[in-house]
C-alpha beads as a LAMMPS data file, in Angstrom:
LAMMPS data file: protein, C-alpha beads

472 atoms
471 bonds

1 atom types
1 bond types

-500.0 500.0 xlo xhi
-500.0 500.0 ylo yhi
-500.0 500.0 zlo zhi

Masses

1 110.0

Atoms # bond

1 1 1 0.000 0.000 0.000
2 1 1 1.434 3.388 -1.007
3 1 1 1.485 6.344 1.379
4 1 1 0.253 9.685 0.091
5 1 1 2.954 12.327 0.491
6 1 1 2.520 15.954 -0.553
7 1 1 5.804 17.524 -1.638
8 1 1 6.651 21.098 -2.588
9 1 1 3.893 21.180 -5.227
10 1 1 1.417 18.486 -4.252
11 1 1 1.262 14.696 -4.474
12 1 1 2.952 13.180 -7.514
13 1 1 3.368 9.589 -8.562
14 1 1 4.037 7.256 -11.458
15 1 1 0.943 6.319 -13.446
16 1 1 -0.428 2.830 -12.714
17 1 1 2.153 2.317 -9.949
18 1 1 1.062 4.635 -7.147
19 1 1 -0.934 7.180 -9.134
20 1 1 -4.076 5.048 -9.563
21 1 1 -7.796 5.735 -9.750
22 1 1 -8.288 4.274 -6.282
23 1 1 -5.637 6.488 -4.678
24 1 1 -6.953 9.535 -6.554
25 1 1 -10.431 8.907 -5.150
26 1 1 -9.058 8.620 -1.612
27 1 1 -7.146 11.895 -1.949
28 1 1 -10.241 13.552 -3.465
29 1 1 -12.293 12.463 -0.449
30 1 1 -9.585 13.784 1.880
31 1 1 -9.761 17.161 0.118
32 1 1 -13.554 17.199 0.403
33 1 1 -13.275 16.405 4.129
34 1 1 -10.649 19.122 4.603
35 1 1 -12.804 21.752 2.887
36 1 1 -15.797 20.738 5.006
37 1 1 -13.716 20.882 8.186
38 1 1 -12.800 24.517 7.530
39 1 1 -16.399 25.387 6.596
40 1 1 -15.836 26.250 2.917
41 1 1 -17.722 23.408 1.216
42 1 1 -20.470 25.730 -0.080
43 1 1 -17.961 27.727 -2.173
44 1 1 -17.272 24.852 -4.559
45 1 1 -13.966 23.507 -5.884
46 1 1 -12.448 24.025 -9.340
47 1 1 -11.289 20.754 -10.914
48 1 1 -8.733 20.984 -13.709
49 1 1 -5.972 19.058 -15.488
50 1 1 -3.003 19.556 -17.793
51 1 1 -2.153 17.619 -20.980
52 1 1 -0.855 14.498 -19.262
53 1 1 -2.144 11.014 -20.028
54 1 1 -5.640 10.401 -18.618
55 1 1 -5.750 13.823 -16.957
56 1 1 -9.356 14.509 -17.921
57 1 1 -10.456 11.047 -16.800
58 1 1 -8.787 11.402 -13.389
59 1 1 -10.368 14.836 -13.008
60 1 1 -13.840 13.423 -13.701
61 1 1 -13.331 10.803 -10.995
62 1 1 -12.581 13.614 -8.552
63 1 1 -15.771 15.395 -9.631
64 1 1 -17.775 12.229 -8.894
65 1 1 -16.242 11.918 -5.403
66 1 1 -16.767 15.596 -4.605
67 1 1 -20.383 15.365 -5.738
68 1 1 -20.848 12.261 -3.577
69 1 1 -19.600 14.352 -0.654
70 1 1 -22.002 17.185 -1.508
71 1 1 -19.286 19.566 -2.738
72 1 1 -19.861 21.391 -6.032
73 1 1 -17.205 21.111 -8.764
74 1 1 -16.439 23.716 -11.413
75 1 1 -14.970 21.449 -14.084
76 1 1 -12.601 22.955 -16.679
77 1 1 -13.674 21.727 -20.085
78 1 1 -10.113 21.783 -21.505
79 1 1 -6.608 21.434 -20.100
80 1 1 -5.888 24.597 -18.137
81 1 1 -2.679 26.345 -16.983
82 1 1 -1.958 26.332 -13.252
83 1 1 -1.860 30.171 -12.968
84 1 1 -5.224 30.417 -14.748
85 1 1 -6.699 28.059 -12.156
86 1 1 -5.294 30.280 -9.395
87 1 1 -6.870 33.316 -11.061
88 1 1 -10.231 31.544 -11.304
89 1 1 -10.202 30.543 -7.619
90 1 1 -9.930 34.210 -6.683
91 1 1 -12.381 35.422 -9.324
92 1 1 -15.094 32.973 -8.225
93 1 1 -14.316 33.013 -4.523
94 1 1 -14.030 29.205 -4.666
95 1 1 -12.876 27.024 -1.775
96 1 1 -9.882 26.000 -3.866
97 1 1 -8.889 23.820 -6.786
98 1 1 -7.837 20.261 -7.493
99 1 1 -5.398 20.343 -10.399
100 1 1 -4.120 17.183 -12.093
101 1 1 -0.575 18.081 -13.044
102 1 1 2.986 16.922 -12.531
103 1 1 4.276 20.223 -13.953
104 1 1 7.676 19.618 -15.587
105 1 1 8.085 15.975 -14.429
106 1 1 8.614 13.239 -17.078
107 1 1 5.543 11.890 -18.973
108 1 1 5.076 8.803 -16.787
109 1 1 4.116 11.012 -13.820
110 1 1 0.861 12.640 -12.860
111 1 1 -0.087 14.468 -9.709
112 1 1 -2.684 16.285 -7.660
113 1 1 -2.010 19.856 -6.648
114 1 1 -4.460 21.430 -4.202
115 1 1 -4.699 25.204 -4.086
116 1 1 -6.799 26.703 -1.247
117 1 1 -9.121 29.690 -1.360
118 1 1 -6.317 32.298 -1.245
119 1 1 -5.189 31.063 -4.679
120 1 1 -1.596 30.056 -3.992
121 1 1 -0.035 26.610 -3.577
122 1 1 -1.210 25.028 -0.319
123 1 1 0.968 25.717 2.727
124 1 1 2.289 22.807 4.850
125 1 1 -0.514 22.990 7.426
126 1 1 -3.084 22.466 4.645
127 1 1 -1.260 19.691 2.783
128 1 1 -0.429 18.046 6.113
129 1 1 -4.124 17.826 6.987
130 1 1 -5.073 16.402 3.575
131 1 1 -2.160 13.954 3.685
132 1 1 -3.137 12.725 7.163
133 1 1 -6.786 12.260 6.189
134 1 1 -5.870 10.381 3.000
135 1 1 -3.451 7.988 4.683
136 1 1 -5.957 7.186 7.424
137 1 1 -8.449 6.116 4.721
138 1 1 -6.070 4.118 2.508
139 1 1 -7.321 0.598 1.818
140 1 1 -10.927 1.483 2.665
141 1 1 -13.891 2.385 0.492
142 1 1 -14.194 5.757 2.154
143 1 1 -16.055 7.696 -0.518
144 1 1 -19.406 7.850 -2.260
145 1 1 -19.472 8.555 -5.991
146 1 1 -22.194 10.301 -7.929
147 1 1 -22.702 9.851 -11.666
148 1 1 -21.822 12.968 -13.658
149 1 1 -25.307 13.447 -15.098
150 1 1 -26.791 13.181 -11.606
151 1 1 -24.247 15.721 -10.341
152 1 1 -25.389 18.176 -13.033
153 1 1 -29.053 17.678 -12.059
154 1 1 -28.190 18.152 -8.383
155 1 1 -26.360 21.408 -9.117
156 1 1 -23.050 19.881 -8.052
157 1 1 -21.279 20.087 -11.418
158 1 1 -20.776 23.065 -13.723
159 1 1 -18.448 23.171 -16.741
160 1 1 -16.314 26.289 -17.107
161 1 1 -13.574 27.745 -19.316
162 1 1 -11.637 30.464 -17.436
163 1 1 -9.441 31.391 -20.408
164 1 1 -11.148 34.569 -21.611
165 1 1 -11.468 36.110 -18.146
166 1 1 -7.805 35.408 -17.412
167 1 1 -6.589 36.899 -20.700
168 1 1 -8.810 39.935 -20.135
169 1 1 -7.217 40.431 -16.708
170 1 1 -3.723 40.291 -18.254
171 1 1 -4.599 43.409 -20.273
172 1 1 -4.139 45.521 -17.131
173 1 1 -0.845 43.851 -16.191
174 1 1 0.981 43.707 -19.533
175 1 1 1.597 46.433 -22.150
176 1 1 0.409 44.456 -25.172
177 1 1 0.497 47.571 -27.371
178 1 1 4.261 47.751 -26.831
179 1 1 4.606 44.013 -27.523
180 1 1 2.759 44.595 -30.807
181 1 1 5.798 46.504 -32.048
182 1 1 8.121 43.507 -31.723
183 1 1 7.543 42.147 -35.219
184 1 1 8.306 38.434 -34.873
185 1 1 8.265 36.222 -31.752
186 1 1 8.806 32.467 -31.448
187 1 1 6.462 30.560 -29.128
188 1 1 6.765 27.080 -27.601
189 1 1 4.061 25.532 -25.403
190 1 1 5.977 22.220 -25.031
191 1 1 2.766 20.335 -25.936
192 1 1 1.194 21.692 -22.750
193 1 1 -1.525 24.002 -21.492
194 1 1 0.078 27.193 -22.848
195 1 1 -1.602 26.544 -26.205
196 1 1 -4.016 29.369 -26.960
197 1 1 -2.601 31.513 -24.166
198 1 1 0.867 32.325 -25.509
199 1 1 0.220 32.859 -29.199
200 1 1 -3.287 34.312 -29.465
201 1 1 -2.693 37.626 -27.616
202 1 1 0.355 38.145 -29.859
203 1 1 -1.538 37.356 -33.053
204 1 1 -4.288 39.759 -31.980
205 1 1 -1.664 42.566 -31.920
206 1 1 -0.338 41.717 -35.359
207 1 1 2.852 40.036 -34.134
208 1 1 4.272 37.446 -36.522
209 1 1 4.289 34.260 -34.408
210 1 1 6.591 31.311 -35.149
211 1 1 5.021 28.499 -33.121
212 1 1 6.378 25.063 -32.245
213 1 1 5.054 22.120 -30.174
214 1 1 1.574 23.633 -29.931
215 1 1 -0.484 20.422 -30.036
216 1 1 -1.378 18.171 -27.128
217 1 1 1.044 15.263 -26.656
218 1 1 1.031 13.310 -23.345
219 1 1 4.575 12.133 -24.155
220 1 1 5.781 15.744 -24.569
221 1 1 7.892 14.837 -27.576
222 1 1 9.837 12.294 -25.523
223 1 1 11.255 14.759 -22.968
224 1 1 10.119 16.183 -19.639
225 1 1 7.998 19.286 -20.453
226 1 1 10.547 21.629 -18.863
227 1 1 11.586 24.818 -20.692
228 1 1 15.248 24.467 -19.719
229 1 1 18.126 24.674 -22.189
230 1 1 18.578 20.888 -22.186
231 1 1 15.026 20.101 -23.342
232 1 1 14.247 22.880 -25.843
233 1 1 17.075 22.486 -28.341
234 1 1 14.559 22.326 -31.226
235 1 1 13.182 25.697 -30.123
236 1 1 16.635 27.239 -29.703
237 1 1 17.507 26.162 -33.275
238 1 1 14.280 27.670 -34.599
239 1 1 15.042 31.044 -32.984
240 1 1 18.712 30.978 -33.986
241 1 1 18.028 30.056 -37.616
242 1 1 15.415 32.768 -38.220
243 1 1 16.971 36.273 -38.256
244 1 1 13.511 37.857 -38.128
245 1 1 12.795 36.403 -34.667
246 1 1 13.974 38.683 -31.882
247 1 1 12.720 36.666 -28.923
248 1 1 11.616 33.141 -28.030
249 1 1 9.160 32.459 -25.177
250 1 1 8.237 29.044 -23.775
251 1 1 6.180 27.559 -20.955
252 1 1 6.277 24.144 -19.276
253 1 1 3.560 21.474 -19.238
254 1 1 1.167 23.388 -16.964
255 1 1 2.454 26.855 -17.980
256 1 1 3.591 27.940 -14.530
257 1 1 7.288 28.043 -15.549
258 1 1 8.957 30.028 -18.299
259 1 1 11.867 29.678 -20.683
260 1 1 13.418 32.640 -22.529
261 1 1 15.581 32.447 -25.660
262 1 1 17.235 35.617 -26.964
263 1 1 17.124 36.449 -30.677
264 1 1 20.562 34.933 -31.350
265 1 1 19.525 31.587 -29.844
266 1 1 21.052 32.161 -26.401
267 1 1 19.075 30.578 -23.574
268 1 1 18.769 33.033 -20.674
269 1 1 18.758 31.431 -17.215
270 1 1 15.625 32.124 -15.135
271 1 1 17.754 33.582 -12.313
272 1 1 18.752 36.460 -14.578
273 1 1 15.249 36.987 -15.978
274 1 1 13.880 37.481 -12.453
275 1 1 16.506 40.142 -11.713
276 1 1 15.986 41.874 -15.077
277 1 1 12.222 42.049 -14.630
278 1 1 12.611 43.264 -11.045
279 1 1 14.846 46.097 -12.238
280 1 1 12.458 46.885 -15.104
281 1 1 9.346 46.971 -12.895
282 1 1 11.003 49.390 -10.458
283 1 1 12.818 51.577 -12.973
284 1 1 10.241 51.763 -15.802
285 1 1 6.928 50.767 -14.223
286 1 1 7.751 52.627 -10.956
287 1 1 6.349 49.777 -8.841
288 1 1 6.994 49.892 -5.090
289 1 1 7.373 47.283 -2.360
290 1 1 9.857 44.603 -1.331
291 1 1 11.219 41.741 -3.459
292 1 1 11.234 38.035 -2.591
293 1 1 13.425 35.218 -3.799
294 1 1 13.930 31.647 -2.662
295 1 1 17.125 30.728 -0.817
296 1 1 18.388 29.017 -4.001
297 1 1 17.888 32.049 -6.252
298 1 1 20.639 34.377 -7.518
299 1 1 21.862 37.279 -5.395
300 1 1 21.728 39.342 -8.565
301 1 1 18.252 40.076 -7.197
302 1 1 19.868 41.431 -4.019
303 1 1 22.252 43.613 -6.034
304 1 1 19.319 45.145 -7.924
305 1 1 17.487 45.647 -4.620
306 1 1 20.525 47.427 -3.165
307 1 1 20.681 49.675 -6.247
308 1 1 17.067 50.750 -5.663
309 1 1 17.093 50.686 -1.844
310 1 1 14.562 47.847 -1.626
311 1 1 14.122 45.132 1.036
312 1 1 14.841 41.491 0.068
313 1 1 12.799 38.674 1.628
314 1 1 14.516 35.267 1.441
315 1 1 12.143 32.288 1.515
316 1 1 12.435 28.497 1.628
317 1 1 12.211 26.690 -1.718
318 1 1 8.583 26.344 -2.821
319 1 1 6.508 29.083 -4.424
320 1 1 3.850 28.855 -1.719
321 1 1 6.025 31.042 0.504
322 1 1 6.434 33.690 -2.194
323 1 1 2.752 33.371 -3.108
324 1 1 1.804 34.219 0.460
325 1 1 3.786 37.482 0.181
326 1 1 2.067 38.272 -3.169
327 1 1 -1.339 37.739 -1.574
328 1 1 -0.342 40.136 1.234
329 1 1 0.607 42.749 -1.414
330 1 1 4.078 43.042 0.168
331 1 1 6.321 42.476 -2.831
332 1 1 6.816 43.874 -6.339
333 1 1 7.980 40.533 -7.686
334 1 1 8.868 37.138 -6.284
335 1 1 10.858 34.471 -8.060
336 1 1 12.584 31.106 -7.884
337 1 1 15.618 29.866 -9.798
338 1 1 13.461 27.022 -11.115
339 1 1 11.680 29.484 -13.453
340 1 1 8.744 30.589 -11.372
341 1 1 7.621 34.165 -10.751
342 1 1 4.644 36.401 -10.158
343 1 1 4.170 40.108 -9.520
344 1 1 2.233 42.505 -7.306
345 1 1 -1.475 42.591 -8.090
346 1 1 -1.397 39.240 -9.878
347 1 1 -2.038 35.667 -8.727
348 1 1 -0.065 34.243 -5.755
349 1 1 1.146 31.410 -7.986
350 1 1 3.931 30.907 -10.515
351 1 1 2.815 32.240 -13.915
352 1 1 4.933 31.354 -16.928
353 1 1 2.502 33.062 -19.306
354 1 1 2.763 36.388 -17.486
355 1 1 6.565 36.023 -17.233
356 1 1 6.888 35.515 -20.990
357 1 1 4.735 38.536 -21.788
358 1 1 6.589 40.745 -19.291
359 1 1 9.905 39.839 -20.927
360 1 1 8.390 40.650 -24.343
361 1 1 7.141 43.995 -22.994
362 1 1 10.554 44.775 -21.471
363 1 1 12.388 44.018 -24.724
364 1 1 9.887 46.091 -26.728
365 1 1 9.915 49.139 -24.447
366 1 1 13.658 49.129 -23.805
367 1 1 14.534 48.543 -27.447
368 1 1 17.309 46.114 -26.486
369 1 1 17.781 42.347 -26.642
370 1 1 17.647 40.352 -23.415
371 1 1 21.415 39.791 -23.571
372 1 1 22.035 43.519 -24.033
373 1 1 19.780 44.299 -21.069
374 1 1 21.641 41.762 -18.937
375 1 1 25.038 43.168 -19.971
376 1 1 23.857 46.646 -19.001
377 1 1 22.641 45.388 -15.627
378 1 1 25.979 43.652 -14.956
379 1 1 27.770 46.923 -15.690
380 1 1 25.604 48.622 -13.064
381 1 1 25.618 46.071 -10.226
382 1 1 28.371 43.524 -10.982
383 1 1 28.364 40.066 -12.540
384 1 1 26.713 36.995 -11.024
385 1 1 27.098 33.432 -12.358
386 1 1 24.905 30.738 -10.851
387 1 1 24.833 26.945 -11.157
388 1 1 23.047 23.902 -9.731
389 1 1 24.218 20.278 -9.644
390 1 1 22.557 17.123 -8.337
391 1 1 25.038 14.912 -6.471
392 1 1 24.140 11.279 -5.807
393 1 1 25.277 9.946 -2.428
394 1 1 26.576 6.474 -1.630
395 1 1 24.874 4.814 1.392
396 1 1 27.945 5.538 3.564
397 1 1 28.102 9.213 2.573
398 1 1 24.339 9.617 3.018
399 1 1 24.506 8.154 6.512
400 1 1 26.986 10.801 7.665
401 1 1 25.541 13.712 5.714
402 1 1 23.436 15.272 8.487
403 1 1 26.329 15.251 10.955
404 1 1 28.657 16.733 8.337
405 1 1 26.263 19.666 7.864
406 1 1 26.261 20.323 11.600
407 1 1 30.065 20.444 11.634
408 1 1 30.542 22.439 8.451
409 1 1 33.934 24.076 7.846
410 1 1 34.637 27.771 8.305
411 1 1 35.894 28.152 4.718
412 1 1 35.424 26.812 1.194
413 1 1 38.007 27.125 -1.603
414 1 1 40.141 29.275 0.688
415 1 1 37.287 31.730 1.252
416 1 1 36.044 32.387 4.769
417 1 1 32.403 31.654 5.622
418 1 1 30.906 34.939 6.878
419 1 1 27.296 33.782 7.299
420 1 1 25.327 30.536 7.457
421 1 1 21.669 30.602 6.371
422 1 1 19.363 27.734 7.380
423 1 1 16.071 28.929 5.866
424 1 1 16.051 25.738 3.757
425 1 1 19.093 23.459 3.726
426 1 1 22.502 24.928 4.588
427 1 1 23.685 28.024 2.753
428 1 1 27.185 29.401 3.248
429 1 1 27.934 33.015 2.301
430 1 1 31.644 33.482 1.593
431 1 1 33.778 36.568 2.160
432 1 1 33.840 37.630 -1.509
433 1 1 30.042 37.349 -1.905
434 1 1 30.133 33.864 -3.423
435 1 1 27.846 31.293 -1.839
436 1 1 27.037 27.576 -1.680
437 1 1 23.721 25.950 -0.784
438 1 1 23.278 22.282 0.129
439 1 1 19.723 20.877 0.030
440 1 1 19.137 17.184 0.648
441 1 1 16.300 15.535 -1.275
442 1 1 13.602 14.097 0.955
443 1 1 12.857 11.201 -1.406
444 1 1 16.215 10.053 -2.852
445 1 1 19.937 9.921 -1.948
446 1 1 20.677 13.195 -3.712
447 1 1 22.049 16.538 -2.531
448 1 1 21.192 19.565 -4.623
449 1 1 24.244 21.789 -4.688
450 1 1 23.740 25.421 -5.695
451 1 1 26.530 27.940 -6.084
452 1 1 27.148 31.497 -7.220
453 1 1 30.244 33.622 -7.868
454 1 1 31.304 36.669 -9.851
455 1 1 32.788 34.678 -12.760
456 1 1 32.655 31.240 -14.379
457 1 1 36.209 30.514 -13.168
458 1 1 35.481 31.423 -9.544
459 1 1 32.206 29.484 -9.633
460 1 1 33.966 26.334 -10.878
461 1 1 36.397 26.495 -7.926
462 1 1 33.639 27.123 -5.372
463 1 1 31.416 24.346 -6.761
464 1 1 34.324 21.891 -6.725
465 1 1 34.937 22.712 -3.060
466 1 1 31.251 22.171 -2.292
467 1 1 31.202 18.839 -4.093
468 1 1 34.363 17.701 -2.332
469 1 1 32.832 18.629 1.039
470 1 1 29.769 16.491 0.316
471 1 1 31.589 13.413 -0.991
472 1 1 34.730 13.347 1.161

Bonds

1 1 1 2
2 1 2 3
3 1 3 4
4 1 4 5
5 1 5 6
6 1 6 7
7 1 7 8
8 1 8 9
9 1 9 10
10 1 10 11
11 1 11 12
12 1 12 13
13 1 13 14
14 1 14 15
15 1 15 16
16 1 16 17
17 1 17 18
18 1 18 19
19 1 19 20
20 1 20 21
21 1 21 22
22 1 22 23
23 1 23 24
24 1 24 25
25 1 25 26
26 1 26 27
27 1 27 28
28 1 28 29
29 1 29 30
30 1 30 31
31 1 31 32
32 1 32 33
33 1 33 34
34 1 34 35
35 1 35 36
36 1 36 37
37 1 37 38
38 1 38 39
39 1 39 40
40 1 40 41
41 1 41 42
42 1 42 43
43 1 43 44
44 1 44 45
45 1 45 46
46 1 46 47
47 1 47 48
48 1 48 49
49 1 49 50
50 1 50 51
51 1 51 52
52 1 52 53
53 1 53 54
54 1 54 55
55 1 55 56
56 1 56 57
57 1 57 58
58 1 58 59
59 1 59 60
60 1 60 61
61 1 61 62
62 1 62 63
63 1 63 64
64 1 64 65
65 1 65 66
66 1 66 67
67 1 67 68
68 1 68 69
69 1 69 70
70 1 70 71
71 1 71 72
72 1 72 73
73 1 73 74
74 1 74 75
75 1 75 76
76 1 76 77
77 1 77 78
78 1 78 79
79 1 79 80
80 1 80 81
81 1 81 82
82 1 82 83
83 1 83 84
84 1 84 85
85 1 85 86
86 1 86 87
87 1 87 88
88 1 88 89
89 1 89 90
90 1 90 91
91 1 91 92
92 1 92 93
93 1 93 94
94 1 94 95
95 1 95 96
96 1 96 97
97 1 97 98
98 1 98 99
99 1 99 100
100 1 100 101
101 1 101 102
102 1 102 103
103 1 103 104
104 1 104 105
105 1 105 106
106 1 106 107
107 1 107 108
108 1 108 109
109 1 109 110
110 1 110 111
111 1 111 112
112 1 112 113
113 1 113 114
114 1 114 115
115 1 115 116
116 1 116 117
117 1 117 118
118 1 118 119
119 1 119 120
120 1 120 121
121 1 121 122
122 1 122 123
123 1 123 124
124 1 124 125
125 1 125 126
126 1 126 127
127 1 127 128
128 1 128 129
129 1 129 130
130 1 130 131
131 1 131 132
132 1 132 133
133 1 133 134
134 1 134 135
135 1 135 136
136 1 136 137
137 1 137 138
138 1 138 139
139 1 139 140
140 1 140 141
141 1 141 142
142 1 142 143
143 1 143 144
144 1 144 145
145 1 145 146
146 1 146 147
147 1 147 148
148 1 148 149
149 1 149 150
150 1 150 151
151 1 151 152
152 1 152 153
153 1 153 154
154 1 154 155
155 1 155 156
156 1 156 157
157 1 157 158
158 1 158 159
159 1 159 160
160 1 160 161
161 1 161 162
162 1 162 163
163 1 163 164
164 1 164 165
165 1 165 166
166 1 166 167
167 1 167 168
168 1 168 169
169 1 169 170
170 1 170 171
171 1 171 172
172 1 172 173
173 1 173 174
174 1 174 175
175 1 175 176
176 1 176 177
177 1 177 178
178 1 178 179
179 1 179 180
180 1 180 181
181 1 181 182
182 1 182 183
183 1 183 184
184 1 184 185
185 1 185 186
186 1 186 187
187 1 187 188
188 1 188 189
189 1 189 190
190 1 190 191
191 1 191 192
192 1 192 193
193 1 193 194
194 1 194 195
195 1 195 196
196 1 196 197
197 1 197 198
198 1 198 199
199 1 199 200
200 1 200 201
201 1 201 202
202 1 202 203
203 1 203 204
204 1 204 205
205 1 205 206
206 1 206 207
207 1 207 208
208 1 208 209
209 1 209 210
210 1 210 211
211 1 211 212
212 1 212 213
213 1 213 214
214 1 214 215
215 1 215 216
216 1 216 217
217 1 217 218
218 1 218 219
219 1 219 220
220 1 220 221
221 1 221 222
222 1 222 223
223 1 223 224
224 1 224 225
225 1 225 226
226 1 226 227
227 1 227 228
228 1 228 229
229 1 229 230
230 1 230 231
231 1 231 232
232 1 232 233
233 1 233 234
234 1 234 235
235 1 235 236
236 1 236 237
237 1 237 238
238 1 238 239
239 1 239 240
240 1 240 241
241 1 241 242
242 1 242 243
243 1 243 244
244 1 244 245
245 1 245 246
246 1 246 247
247 1 247 248
248 1 248 249
249 1 249 250
250 1 250 251
251 1 251 252
252 1 252 253
253 1 253 254
254 1 254 255
255 1 255 256
256 1 256 257
257 1 257 258
258 1 258 259
259 1 259 260
260 1 260 261
261 1 261 262
262 1 262 263
263 1 263 264
264 1 264 265
265 1 265 266
266 1 266 267
267 1 267 268
268 1 268 269
269 1 269 270
270 1 270 271
271 1 271 272
272 1 272 273
273 1 273 274
274 1 274 275
275 1 275 276
276 1 276 277
277 1 277 278
278 1 278 279
279 1 279 280
280 1 280 281
281 1 281 282
282 1 282 283
283 1 283 284
284 1 284 285
285 1 285 286
286 1 286 287
287 1 287 288
288 1 288 289
289 1 289 290
290 1 290 291
291 1 291 292
292 1 292 293
293 1 293 294
294 1 294 295
295 1 295 296
296 1 296 297
297 1 297 298
298 1 298 299
299 1 299 300
300 1 300 301
301 1 301 302
302 1 302 303
303 1 303 304
304 1 304 305
305 1 305 306
306 1 306 307
307 1 307 308
308 1 308 309
309 1 309 310
310 1 310 311
311 1 311 312
312 1 312 313
313 1 313 314
314 1 314 315
315 1 315 316
316 1 316 317
317 1 317 318
318 1 318 319
319 1 319 320
320 1 320 321
321 1 321 322
322 1 322 323
323 1 323 324
324 1 324 325
325 1 325 326
326 1 326 327
327 1 327 328
328 1 328 329
329 1 329 330
330 1 330 331
331 1 331 332
332 1 332 333
333 1 333 334
334 1 334 335
335 1 335 336
336 1 336 337
337 1 337 338
338 1 338 339
339 1 339 340
340 1 340 341
341 1 341 342
342 1 342 343
343 1 343 344
344 1 344 345
345 1 345 346
346 1 346 347
347 1 347 348
348 1 348 349
349 1 349 350
350 1 350 351
351 1 351 352
352 1 352 353
353 1 353 354
354 1 354 355
355 1 355 356
356 1 356 357
357 1 357 358
358 1 358 359
359 1 359 360
360 1 360 361
361 1 361 362
362 1 362 363
363 1 363 364
364 1 364 365
365 1 365 366
366 1 366 367
367 1 367 368
368 1 368 369
369 1 369 370
370 1 370 371
371 1 371 372
372 1 372 373
373 1 373 374
374 1 374 375
375 1 375 376
376 1 376 377
377 1 377 378
378 1 378 379
379 1 379 380
380 1 380 381
381 1 381 382
382 1 382 383
383 1 383 384
384 1 384 385
385 1 385 386
386 1 386 387
387 1 387 388
388 1 388 389
389 1 389 390
390 1 390 391
391 1 391 392
392 1 392 393
393 1 393 394
394 1 394 395
395 1 395 396
396 1 396 397
397 1 397 398
398 1 398 399
399 1 399 400
400 1 400 401
401 1 401 402
402 1 402 403
403 1 403 404
404 1 404 405
405 1 405 406
406 1 406 407
407 1 407 408
408 1 408 409
409 1 409 410
410 1 410 411
411 1 411 412
412 1 412 413
413 1 413 414
414 1 414 415
415 1 415 416
416 1 416 417
417 1 417 418
418 1 418 419
419 1 419 420
420 1 420 421
421 1 421 422
422 1 422 423
423 1 423 424
424 1 424 425
425 1 425 426
426 1 426 427
427 1 427 428
428 1 428 429
429 1 429 430
430 1 430 431
431 1 431 432
432 1 432 433
433 1 433 434
434 1 434 435
435 1 435 436
436 1 436 437
437 1 437 438
438 1 438 439
439 1 439 440
440 1 440 441
441 1 441 442
442 1 442 443
443 1 443 444
444 1 444 445
445 1 445 446
446 1 446 447
447 1 447 448
448 1 448 449
449 1 449 450
450 1 450 451
451 1 451 452
452 1 452 453
453 1 453 454
454 1 454 455
455 1 455 456
456 1 456 457
457 1 457 458
458 1 458 459
459 1 459 460
460 1 460 461
461 1 461 462
462 1 462 463
463 1 463 464
464 1 464 465
465 1 465 466
466 1 466 467
467 1 467 468
468 1 468 469
469 1 469 470
470 1 470 471
471 1 471 472
């Protein structure tokens, strides 16, 4: 019997192994019970899915269980981006949403992400309650199911399509008139939910759109649907080979993450996009407030904040913590190195669609390529080079890992440790501003090693020291 465990972004599992209809029904009942326990069952729950295999079928099973529990479902009639679901929760005043997605995970995965009534990813106290309820019911027939036609008659099922309302809301957050001057933009939905969201607003402004991977494919072309440099080589070639294209924008499987390719085919790391947009929103849009970044995200953000005299809030990994700050209207922008961001006045959830359009707006209004904008920023605040590596541990090394972290050295690569941050994992700030972060996976013998320095050469030395510390 499998245990249900909610990670950073919900419960995920391998199809037919642990992600089964039976387990989905148990989790759905646990969500219904949670919503009833907090007195929000009359608000209804949005039920949605991305383009993964059997997503719509799993979602319908959840609708049947919710209806059996007397909880109304607003069922999305097509695959829907995660940020659009967040927007719809807030627009309707719903109790939350059940979203069938495994985001950028490989095709054999699916998952359930629960978002509560405030619209962001569920915080640990919420997922902990759902997890506990589900595991207590495992192996039992703990739910009642109602046929879909009966649910409609009983007023417990309503089909919706939140697309138009979401795109209308973006009009007040993005300067589409400026984007209309770009000429030609390449678009890549990675076979996911970004279809119809990325290209249509551009086409409506007369932009020449070069689109790729815009049909639904549960296998995602044979790769994880992640808009990272490794998995979008076809897109990078398209942008590079067409001199008319000045920018390439991409989203992941559920469109909450972004990927940016400059006009010459250079992939721009998300860390740098977050800092560029932060600078742009303050300098050009004149937005005010603090800025938030996860502990694993580039200190280029901090350098921009220092330039403008703005507070930086450092959060654990997981967008729920940044989303909470968005919902409190405390921050201009919040971002994670894993390509997630949102801005003040928008949804408290990662939004790859918004991120792509903001980059397009920035390029259009500044009249410079992304690389040129980044070069200019480096000239103003200094250079930052960031990297992440996954390091697999042997059983012996894993056994002593926790103790090693407690007795960490006072220097790495000959550089003195001036501060240790334990917001999430162990982060060591070195005397020259370089840093290392060690985060142990909770599910496998892997340490995620993050590092940053002022040059590629310095970063290589610092990362080598971090790796040696882990493995020695």
